[in-house]
N, C-alpha and C positions, 0 to 999 in steps of 0.2 A: 422522631424519625421516622422515615418513608419506610412507608408500607413494602414489604415485601410480596412480588410476584410469581405469579409459578413461569415454567419454563417458557412456555407457549407466548404467553403476553410480554416475557421480556425479551423475546427473540423478536416480538415485532416493535419495540421499543426501541432496540437497537437497529434493526434495520431501518427504521425512520429515521432515527439520529444520524446514520452512517449517510443516507441518501441525501439528507440537508447538508451536511458538512460537504459532500462532494461536488455539489453544486459550485460552494465557494471557494475550495481550493482544488479544483481540474487542472486550472491554470497554471498552478505551480507543478503540478505532477508532468503538465508537457515539457514542462523547460526541463525537469529532471530525468526524464526518460531521454529527451533529445542530445542532453548535455553528455550521458553515460555512453550513448552509441555512437556521440560523434569523433571522426578518426579512430573509430577502434580497430583493435592489433594493427597498428600505425599506418592505416590505410584511410584514403580519402580526406578531405581537407576538414576543419574547426569550422565553423558556421557562425559559432557564439562565443565571444571572449568574454562574457559576464553577464549575469544575473539578468541587470536593466537591459544588456544589449540584446538579450535572447529575446527579452519579451516585447521590446521596441520591434525588433525585426520583424519576428511572428507576426503582431500584431500590423506592422505596417502591408506585408506583404501577403498573408494572410487571410487578414483579418479578423474579426472576433471568431468565426467558425475555426480557423486555423488554431487559436490560443484556450480553444472548448474544445479540441478535437479528442473524441473517444469517451464525450462527456456521458452518454447513452447508456456505453457499455460500462461506464467508471459507476452510472446510478446503480444499474442492476447488480455490479458487481459488490458495490459496498453496500448495498442493503443484505445480499445476503450475507456477505464476509461478515459485518458487523453484528447483524441477528445473532451468530452464533458465535463470533469472537468476545463481545461485549454483553449482548442479551444473556448468555450462559454462562458468564466468570464466575456471578455471584454463586450460583448453584453448584457450578465447580468448587469453589472454595470451599466450600463447607465438606465435600469427601476428599479435599487434599489437606483442609485443616490441622496443623499442630503446635500445641502450646510450646515445644521445645523451639522451634524454629519456624514463629509465623511468618516473617517476610520471606523464607524460603518455599513456605507453602505457597505462597501469593504467586509467587516467579514460575512455580511447576503448573498452579493453577490457569495461568496466563499465557503459557506456552501449552497445555492442552486445549486451551480454546481457539489459540491460533492456529495449530496443527490440524484440529478437525475442519476449523474456518477454510485454510490453505487447500486441504483436500479437496473439499467440496467446490470451492469457487476459482479452479486453476485454470480452466478454460476460459472463463470469462475474463481473468487478469492476463491472461497471452493475449487475447483477442484485443483487450484495451490496451495494453503495451504496444499491438502492432500498430494499430488506429492512430496512437499519438505520436509514432516516429514518422508517420507518412507527412510527406510537407506537400505541398502545391508546386510541381514543378522539379525536374530531377537537379536541376542547378542549388534548389535548397536541402534536397536529401541527406540524412547524417549516415544513413545506414540501408540495411536491405529493404525495399517496398515491397508490401506484399499486396496492396491493391485492392484493400478491400473497402467496397462501399459502406459498412456499417456492419454492427456487431452482429446482426443472423445473417449478412453475406458472410462475415469472416468465420463465424463458426460451422456455418454448410460449407465453405469449401475447405477446412479440414477436415471435415466429415468425408467427404467426398474423396478429397486426396488421399486421407491417411488412416480413416476408418474412426473408432472409437479411441481407440489408445494416440492417437493423434492429436486430441484434445487434451491430454495430458502429460504430451512432451514436455520438459522442461519444470515438471511438477514437484521434483525432487529438491531445489535449487529455491523454488517458492515457498516449501514447507521449511526449510533451512533459514531463509529470510522471514517469515511471519514468526515462527515460535522464537526466533532471537526477538523480534519486535515487539511482541505482544508481553513477552515476560518481562519484557522492562518497561512498557508503557502502562499497562494494567495494573502491575503490581507497586510501581513508584506512586500512580496516582492515588490507590487504593490507601498508603503509608502516607503521603504527603496530604492528602486532601482534609483528615482531621486538625493536625498540627496545624495548617495554612486558615483554615475556618475560625480557630480559635483566636490566631493574631489578628488577621484582617477580616473578620466576619466573612458570613455563610457564603455568598455569592463572588467577592472577589478573591476569597481563601478558593473556591472551585476553579477560578480560573487562571489561579498562580500553580495548585496543583495541577491542572491539564497542562499548562504550558509545561512544566518542569517534566514531568512525563514524554511530552512528543519531544522535546528536546533528547533527553535519555534514550529513547527508543529511535529516532532517527543517526543518533549517533554511533548507537551499538548496531544497528542495522544496515546502515550504509553499504560495507565491502558485500553482505550478502545481496542485499538490494541489486548491485553493480552484477553481480553475477546472474542473479534471477532474469534480471533484463535482458542481459545480451544471451541468454538460454535460450528465452521465449521469441526474442526477435530474430534470432538467425535461421539465415535459408536450411531447407534441409534437400536431402536427396528424395528420390522417389519410395524408395523404400522406411521414409522417417529419420533416418539419422541425419545426427546434424552437421552440417559442412565445415562450421567451424570449430565446435568444442564436443567433446562426447560425452561431458557431465559437469558437474557443479567444479570440483575438483582439477580438471583439465582447463576449465575456463579459467579458476582463479590464478592456477600456475602460468598460463599463456599471457593472461592478461598483464599480471605483474611482471612477467619476462620481458615483453614485448612494449608493452605501456607505461612501465613503472610503477612502484609501488604505490605513488599517488594515486592512482587512477581509482583504488580501493575507495576514494573519499571522492572522486571526480562527483561534481552534482551535488556536494552534501548541503552548501549554502541553499540551493534551491529544495531539496529534499526536507531540509529542517523549515524551510519556509512554508512549503506545506504542509509539512506533519505538525511542526507545532499549533498553529492555528486549527489544521483539522482535527488536532485531537481537542483543543480546547471546545471546537464547534462542535462535536461528536458527545464526547463524555460529559459536556454541560448539558447540552439538549439531551441528551437520555437522563440526566436527574432531574431537570426540570419539566421533561414529559412526566416522569411517575411520579413527581410531586404534585402535578397538575391534574393526571390520572386518579390521585388519591383524594386532592380536593374537591374533584366532580362526583365522589362517591363510586369511583369504577373500582 
């Protein structure tokens, strides 16, 4: 049995795991973001026809820098985000535990840590989303180009133009997205890990459980992810009001009415291709870091 660590150590392990996973999964996040934003509300052209076409076009026309756009913002985000969300899950799970409804208590724990993480990390996710939507040249643009040079430049511009509250525009949509995603991802992994390890062994079982958790999370979360991405990337007036959507409900209804119901699962393949391996990298690395720390006498 792996040793249980305190909240601060668990936070550090979770953050380290998230940063490592981000480096490997960020290209899929770039593709997913652009897929969800292209031809938004029936405007503009579709730059990408498929997952493979998006990858090849971005690499061909923008290079490695293009397919890894927003990486530094992603690393900052994933470090803090998963430090809270994954690192504190086991501790919150102890508070929500119920013998009468064990799975529901894990769903609540995942939703709780997801809500805390989303609230803390919203500014970083917003800048990451905007950086990843930026393409090299207007001909490749899929949506609003905010012209940020990097994560610090993006945060500084938003703060200068809209103040502190501007950093949290769209947080309502992001919290909804993360609550749903974390509730499914962490609870499914926690429930599936034991049986999978018993059937196929410790290491393969952990991989299988993490993969199942990633697929479950991406499927449940995708509609909310589309809404959060569009809310974050929309242009805003000088007073900070959204110029396309007033909030999550308005974004949801407008997107479905103009782009069709299928828009809620636009980018699902890229999302799953990112989140399933990201979950495997993140959760498996988190487990292995704890095991290594215990074996090292930490």
